[in-house]
VOKE-692988 format. One record per atom (N, C-alpha, C, O): residue in one letter; x, y, z. Coordinates in steps of 0.1 Angstrom, whole numbers, plus 2048, in hexadecimal, padded with zeros to 3 digits. Layout:
! residues N
AXYZ/...
//
This chain:
! residues 232
MAA57C55A7/MAA57B65A3/MAB27B4597/MAB37BB58D/RABA7A959C/RAC47A658E/RABB79D584/RAB0798586/WAC379D579/WABD79556E/WABB788570/WAB2783569/HAC3780579/HAC177357C/HAB2771581/HAAB76757F/SAAE77C589/SAA0779592/SA9677A586/SA8C773586/FA9878557C/FA8E783572/FA8E77556B/FA8476F568/LA9A772568/LA9A76655F/LA93759567/LA8C750562/LA97759575/LA8F74D57C/LA8174F57C/LA7974657A/AA7D75B57D/AA6D75C57D/AA6875B570/AA5C75956F/AA6E75C565/AA6B759559/AA6874B557/AA5D747553/VA7374255B/VA7273455A/VA66730563/VA5F72755E/LA6373456D/LA58730577/LA4A73356F/LA3F72D572/VA4B73C566/VA3D73E55F/VA3E738553/VA3373554D/VA4873554C/VA4972F53F/VA44720540/VA3E71A538/VA4971A54C/VA4570A54E/VA3970854E/VA356FF546/PA3070E557/PA1F70B556/PA1970F54A/PA10708545/VA2071A544/VA1971F538/VA1B71552F/VA11711528/GA2770F52D/GA2A704521/GA216F9524/GA1B6F351B/LA1E6F5531/LA186E8533/LA0A6EB52F/LA036E3529/IA056F7533/I9F66F9530/I9F36FA521/I9E86F651D/A9FD70051A/A9FC70350C/A9FC6F5505/A9F66F44FB/KA036EC50B/KA056DF505/K9F86D5506/K9F76CA500/Q9EF6DA50D/Q9E36D2510/Q9DA6CE504/Q9D76C2503/P9D66D74FB/P9D86E54F9/P9CF6EE4FE/P9C36ED4FC/D9D46F9505/D9CB703509/D9D271050A/D9D8714514/L9D27154FD/L9DA7214FB/L9D572D502/L9DE735507/G9C7730502/G9C273B508/G9C473D518/G9C674851E/T9C4730520/T9C973052E/T9D8732530/T9DC73853A/A9E072E526/A9ED72F526/A9F073E526/A9F774352F/L9EA74551E/L9EE75351A/L9E975A527/L9F276152C/L9DE75952E/L9DA75E539/L9E475C545/L9E776654C/V9E974F547/V9F174C550/V9FF75254D/VA07754557/GA03754542/GA0E75B53D/GA0E76A540/GA18771544/AA0476F53D/AA0177D53F/AA0378254F/AA0978C552/S9FC778557/S9FE77A565/SA0A77956B/SA0C77E576/GA13771564/GA2076F567/GA2877B563/GA3178056B/FA26780558/FA2C78B551/FA2B79755B/FA3479F55E/YA1F799560/YA1C7A5566/YA247A7574/YA277B2578/VA2779B57A/VA2F79B585/VA3D79E582/VA437A558A/IA43798578/IA5179B573/IA527AB56F/IA5C7B2572/FA487AF567/FA4A7BD563/FA487C8570/FA4E7D2570/LA3F7C4578/LA3D7CD584/LA497CD58E/LA4C7D7595/AA507C158C/AA5C7C0594/AA677C7591/AA717C7599/GA677CF585/GA707D9580/GA787D5574/GA837D9572/LA717CC56A/LA777C955D/LA767D7556/LA6B7DD555/SA827DA550/SA827E6549/SA7C7E553A/SA7B7DA534/WA777F3536/WA727F3528/WA7B7EE51E/WA777E8515/TA897F2520/TA937EE516/TA957E0515/TA987DB50B/AA927D6521/AA947CA522/AA887C251A/AA887B7515/LA7D7CA51C/LA717C3517/LA717C7509/LA6D7BE501/AA767D1504/AA777D34F5/AA7F7C94EF/AA7B7C24E6/GA8C7C84F4/GA957BE4F1/GA8F7B04F0/GA927A84E6/LA877AC4F9/LA807A04F9/LA7779F4EE/LA787954E7/AA6E7A94EA/AA667AB4E1/AA6B7A84D2/AA657A24CA/LA757AE4D1/LA7E7AC4C6/LA8479E4C2/LA857994B6/AA897994CE/AA8F78D4CC/AA867804C9/AA8A7764C3/AA787834CE/AA6D77A4CE/AA6877C4C1/AA637724BB/AA687884BB/AA627894AC/AA6577E4A1/AA5B77A49B/PA7277A49F/PA77772496/PA6F764499/PA6D75D48F/SA6A7604A4/SA667544AA/SA567534A4/SA517484A3/LA5075C4A2/LA4275C49F/LA3E753495/LA3474D498/PA44750489/PA41747480/PA42739484/PA3B72F47F/VA4C73748C/VA4E729493/VA4272749D/VA3D71B49E/AA3E7304A4/AA3372F4AD/AA2672D4A5/AA1D7264AA/WA2573249B/WA19731491/WA1772348C/WA0C71E48B/SA2471D489/SA24711483/SA21704490/SA1D6F948F/LA2470A49B/LA226FF4A8/LA147024AC/LA0F6F94B3/MA0C70A4A8/M9FD70C4AE/M9F67004A5/M9FB6FB49B/H9EA6FE4AC/H9E16F44A6/H9D76FA49D/H9D370649F/D9D36F2494/D9CB6F848A/D9BE70248E/D9BB70C488/Y9B96FB49A/Y9AE70649E/Y9B27124A4/Y9AB71D4A4/Q9BF7114AB/Q9C571E4AE/Q9C77284A4/Q9C27334A4/R9CE723499/R9D072B48E/R9C4732487/R9C373D482/Q9B8728488/Q9AC72C482/Q9A5738489/Q99D740484/R9A9737496/R9A37424A0/R9A974F49C/R9A275949B/V9B774F49A/V9BD75B494/V9B8760487/V9B476B485/L9B9759480/L9B475A471/L9A475F470/L9A0767467/T99C75A479/T98E75E47A/T98E76E481/T98677747D/L99777048A/L99777E48F/L99A788484/L995793484/I9A278547A/I9A778F470/I99D78F467/I99B79A460/D994785464/D98B78645B/D97E77C45F/D97C772458/P97677E468/P96B77746D/P961773461/P95A769462/T96077B458/T95777A44C/T95B76E444/T95376843C/S968769446/S96D75D43E/S966750440/S965747438/D96075044D/D956745451/D94C74B459/D94C74A465/P943751452/P93675745A/P92E74F463/P92975346D/L92C74345E/L923739465/L92A72F46E/L922727474/G93872F46F/G93F727475/G94772D481/G94273048C/K95572F47D/K95C735489/K95B74248B/K95D746496/G95774A480/G955758482/G94675D486/G941769486/F940753489/F93275648D/F92F75F498/F927768498/H93675C4A4/H9357624B0/H93A7704B1/H9347794B8/I9467714AA/I94B77F4A6/I9427894A0/I9427944A4/I93B784495/I93478D48E/I92678E495/I921799493/Q92078649C/Q9167884A3/Q9177924AE/Q90E79A4B1/S9247904B6/S92679A4C1/S9297A94BC/S9257B24C3/T9317AA4B1/T9317B74AC/T9247BE4A8/T9227CA4AA/I91B7B44A1/I90F7BA49E/I9057BE4AA/I8FD7C74A9/A9087B64B5/A9007B94C3/A9057C74C8/A8FD7D04CC/I9117C94C8/I9187D54CC/I9127E04C5/I90A7E84C9/G9177E04B7/G9147EB4AD/G9067EE4AC/G9037FA4AB/S8FC7E44AB/S8EE7E94A8/S8E77EE4B5/S8DB7F14B3/G8ED7EF4C1/G8E67F44CC/G8E88024CA/G8DF8084CF/G8F180A4C3/G8F28164C2/G8F481F4CF/G8FC8194D7/I8F082A4D1/I8F28304DE/I8E782E4E7/I8EA8304F2/T8D982B4E3/T8D082A4EE/T8CD81C4EF/T8C48194F8/G8D38134E8/G8CF8034EA/G8C08004E4/G8B78074DF/K8BF7F34E7/K8B47EE4E1/K8A87EA4EB/K89C7E84E6/G8AC7EB4F9/G8A37EA503/G8A27DB508/G8A57D2500/Y89E7D8514/Y89D7CC51A/Y8957C3511/Y88B7C650B/H89A7B8511/H8947AA50B/H8927AF4FB/H88A7A94F4/K8987B94F6/K8977BC4E6/K8A57B94DF/K8A67BC4D3/G8B07B34E6/G8BC7B14DF/G8BA7A44D8/G8B979A4DF/T8B97A34CB/T8B67994C3/T8C078D4C2/T8BC7824C1/Q8CF7934C3/Q8D978A4C3/Q8D97814CD/Q8DB7754CB/A8D67844D9/A8D677C4E5/A8C87734E7/A8C77674E9/Y8BD77B4E6/Y8B07754E8/Y8AB76B4DC/Y8A37614DD/L8B176D4D2/L8AE7654C4/L8B97594C3/L8B97504BB/E8C375A4CD/E8CC7514CF/E8D97514C3/E8DF7474BF/F8DB75E4BE/F8E575E4B3/F8F275B4BB/F8FC7554B7/I8F27624C9/I8FD75F4D0/I8FB7554DB/I8F37574E3/R90274B4DA/R9007414E4/R9087434EF/R9137484ED/S90473F4FB/S90A740509/S90F74F50B/S91A75350F/A905757506/A908767508/A90A76C517/A91077651A/H903762521/H90676652E/H913763535/H917767540/R91A75B52D/R928758530/R93475E52B/R93D762533/L93476051E/L93F765518/L93E77450F/L94777C50E/H93077450A/H92D780500/H925789508/H91E790501/L92478B515/L91B79351E/L91D7A2519/L9147AA518/F92B7A5516/F92E7B2514/F9267B8508/F9217C4507/G9247AE4FE/G91D7B14F1/G9107B34F1/G90B7BB4EA/I9087AB4FC/I8FC7AD4FE/I8F77BA505/I8EC7C0502/F9027BD50F/F8FE7CA515/F9007D750A/F8F97E250B/G9097D6501/G90A7DD4F7/G8FE7E04EE/G8FC7EB4E9/R8F67D34ED/R8EA7D74E4/R8DF7DA4EB/R8D67E14E6/V8DD7D74F7/V8D07D9500/V8D37E7507/V8CB7F0506/W8DE7E950E/W8E17F5516/W8F17F9513/W8FA7F4519/P8F3803509/P901806508/P90780D511/P91380E512/D8FC81551B/D90181E524/D907814532/D91081753A/R900809532/R9047FF53C/R9157FA537/R91E7F953F/N9167F952C/N9247F5528/N92F80052C/N93A7FE531/L92980B52A/L93481752E/L93481753B/L93F817540/F92B816543/F92B815552/F932809557/F93880A562/L9317FD54F/L93A7F0553/L9487F354F/L9507EC555/L94D7FD546/L95B7FF544/L95F80754E/L96A805552/F958812553/F95A81A55E/F95E81356A/F969816570/L95780A56F/L95880257A/L9657FA57A/L96D7F9584/Y9677F556E/Y9727EE56C/Y9807F656E/Y98A7F2574/L97F803568/L98A80D569/L98D811578/L99881457C/L97F811580/L98281458D/L988808595/L98F80B59F/L9857FD592/L98A7F1599/L99A7F1596/L9A37F059F/I99B7F2589/I9AA7F2585/I9B37FD58C/I9BE7FA591/G9AF80858B/G9B481358F/G9B78125A0/G9C28155A5/R9AC80D5A6/R9AD80C5B4/R9B88015B8/R9C08025C1/G9B77F75AF/G9C27EB5B3/G9CF7F25B0/G9D87EF5B9/L9D27FA5A7/L9E07FD5A4/L9E28065B1/L9ED8055B6/M9DA80F5B8/M9DB8175C0/M9E18105CD/M9EA8165D4/I9DB8035D0/I9DD7FA5D9/I9EA7F55D7/I9F27F45E0/A9EC7F35CC/A9FC7EC5C8/AA077F65CC/AA117F35D2/AA048045C6/AA0F80D5CB/AA0E8105D9/AA198155DD/NA0580F5E2/NA058125F0/NA0A8055F8/NA0D807604/AA0B7F95F1/AA0D7ED5F9/AA1B7EF600/AA247F65FB/PA1C7E960D/PA287EB616/PA347E3611/PA407E7614/TA327D6609/TA3E7CF607/TA3D7CC5F6/TA347CE5EE/LA497C85F3/LA4C7C55E3/LA427B95E1/LA3B7B85D6/FA417B05EA/FA387A55E5/FA2A7A95E5/FA237A45DC/TA257B15ED/TA177B55ED/TA147BE5E1/TA097BF5DB/RA1F7C75DD/RA1E7CF5D3/RA1D7C75C5/RA157CB5BC/LA247BE5C5/LA247B55B7/LA187AC5B8/LA127A95AE/LA137A85C4/LA0679F5C4/L9FC7A95C0/L9F47A55B7/A9FA7B45C4/A9EF7BD5C3/A9EE7C15B4/A9E37C15AE/G9FA7C55AE/G9FB7C95A1/G9F87BC599/G9F27BF58E/A9FC7B159A/A9F87A6593/A9EA7A5592/A9E37A6588/I9E47A359E/I9D57A259F/I9CE7AB597/I9C57A758F/T9D17B8598/T9CA7C2592/T9CC7C2586/T9C27C557F/M9D87BE57D/M9D87BD570/M9D37B1569/M9D07AF55D/I9D17A7572/I9C979B56D/I9BB79F56D/I9B4799564/F9B37A8575/F9A87AE573/F9A77B4565/F99D7B255E/F9B07BC561/F9B17C3554/F9B07BA549/F9A87BB540/T9BA7AF54B/T9BB7A5540/T9AD79E53D/T9A879D532/Y9A8799548/Y999794546/Y99179C53E/Y98B798534/A98F7A9544/A9857B253E/A9877B452F/A97F7B3526/F9967B852E/F99A7BC51F/F9997B1514/F9957B2509/V99D7A551A/V99E79850F/V98E79650C/V98B797500/N983795516/N975794514/N97079E50D/N96779A505/M9727AA50E/M96C7B6506/M9727B64F9/M96B7B84F0/G97E7B44F7/G9857B34EC/G9817A74E2/G9827A84D6/M97E79C4E9/M97A78F4E2/M96B7934DC/M9697904D1/V9637994E4/V95479A4DF/V9567A84D5/V94D7AA4CD/S95F7B04D6/S9617BB4C9/S9687B74BF/S9687BF4B6/G96F7AC4BF/G9767A64B3/G9837AB4B2/G9897AB4A7/I98A7AF4BC/I9977B44BD/I9A07AA4C3/I9AC7AD4C2/V99D79F4C9/V9A67934CC/V99E7874C9/V9927884C8/P9A577B4C9/P99E76E4C6/P99676C4D0/P9977714DB/V98B7634CB/V98075D4D6/V9877534DE/V98C7494D9/V9877554EB/V98C74C4F5/V98174C502/V978754504/G984743509/G97A73F515/G97E749521/G97F74552D/V97E75851F/V98075F529/V97276652F/V96C76D527/P96F76453A/P96476D540/P96577B542/P971780543/L95C782542/L95978F547/L95A791555/L95178D55C/P96579755B/P96779556A/P95979B572/P9547A6571/F95579057A/F948794585/F93B79757C/F93179E580/M93C792570/M931796568/M92B788562/M920785563/S93478155C/S931773554/S92E76855E/S933767569/Y924760559/Y920757561/Y92A74A561/Y931746558/G92974556E/G93473B573/G93973D581/G93A749585/G93C733587/G940735595/G94F736597/G95373D5A0/T95672F58E/T96672D592/T96C73D58E/T975742595/A968741585/A97074F582/A96A75958D/A973761591/L95D75A592/L95976159B/L95F7605A9/L96276A5B0/F9627535AB/F96A7505B8/F9797555B9/F97E75B5C3/T9807525AD/T98D7555AB/T98F7635AA/T9997685B0/L98776B5A3/L98877B5A2/L9847805AE/L98978B5B2/G97A77B5B6/G9777805C4/G98277D5CD/G9847855D7/L9887735CB/L99476E5D4/L99E77A5D2/L9A17815DC/G9A277D5C5/G9AB7885C2/G9A87965C8/G9B179C5CD/A99A79A5C7/A9947A65CB/A9977A75DC/A9997B15E1/G9957995E3/G9967995F2/G9A379B5F4/G9A67A25FE/I9AE7955EB/I9BC7995EE/I9C07A75F0/I9C67AB5FA/L9BA7AE5E4/L9BE7BB5E4/L9B97C25EF/L9C07CA5F4/M9AE7C05F4/M9A77C7600/M9B07C460C/M9B17CC615/S9B57B860D/S9BC7B4619/S9C97BC619/S9CD7C2623/I9D17BC60C/I9DD7C460A/I9D87D360F/I9DF7D9618/Q9CE7D960A/Q9CC7E560E/Q9C97E861E/Q9CC7F2624/R9C47DF623/R9C07E0631/R9CA7DE63B/R9C97E2647/H9D67D7635/H9E37D463D/H9EF7DC63B/H9FA7D9640/R9EB7E8631/R9F67F062F/R9FD7F863A/R9F67F9644/KA087FE63B/KA0E806644/KA07814641/KA08819636/LA0181964B/L9FC82864A/LA06830648/LA0683963F/VA1282F650/VA1E838651/VA2983064E/VA2D827655/QA30833643/QA3A82D63F/QA48830647/QA4B83C646/SA5082764D/SA5B829655/SA6682D64E/SA7182F653/
//
């Protein structure tokens, strides 16, 4: 693909990302931007061009920081030091890391996870489910990670064997969206990314995420089913 194809694709991604960020909803904007970036990258964007773009964008970070809203900057600062506001902005991060760490290897057992059942972590069934599993059943967290690795690996295999460029990009982007949702949610609970409203795929409570992610899984299966068994 020529450079102008990548430029046009970037414009098609930047416009909705900018509109969503202006609402403001930076978390959703970053997820939409990530899904668009995956398509552009899988279409053949070179590592050299990617490194050049990263170097070019680095000087604009102070400008981006100044354009962020106060609560967005606070989320980043809370991620760096959650103890700066332990009863406010940093409360959920601290309680989630306590829930994961206190479970140890064997866990606390069913209905014995104090962070959830004493409501130290609110809405645990929605966003902080991974932390609750880590306290009650650490082995289930490992099994959950294994299942996500299987899902992502299988999706990438489907993308590699897809018959057309369009289906390869579609399958690859859907698979990487699964990865992004899982990584951001687990990273949020573990304190390595800011707290945003990203559900744990196929696990967190809520119908919209389950429907959209299930739709993505169905598209992957359709691509696999309609692949060419013998390449001409």
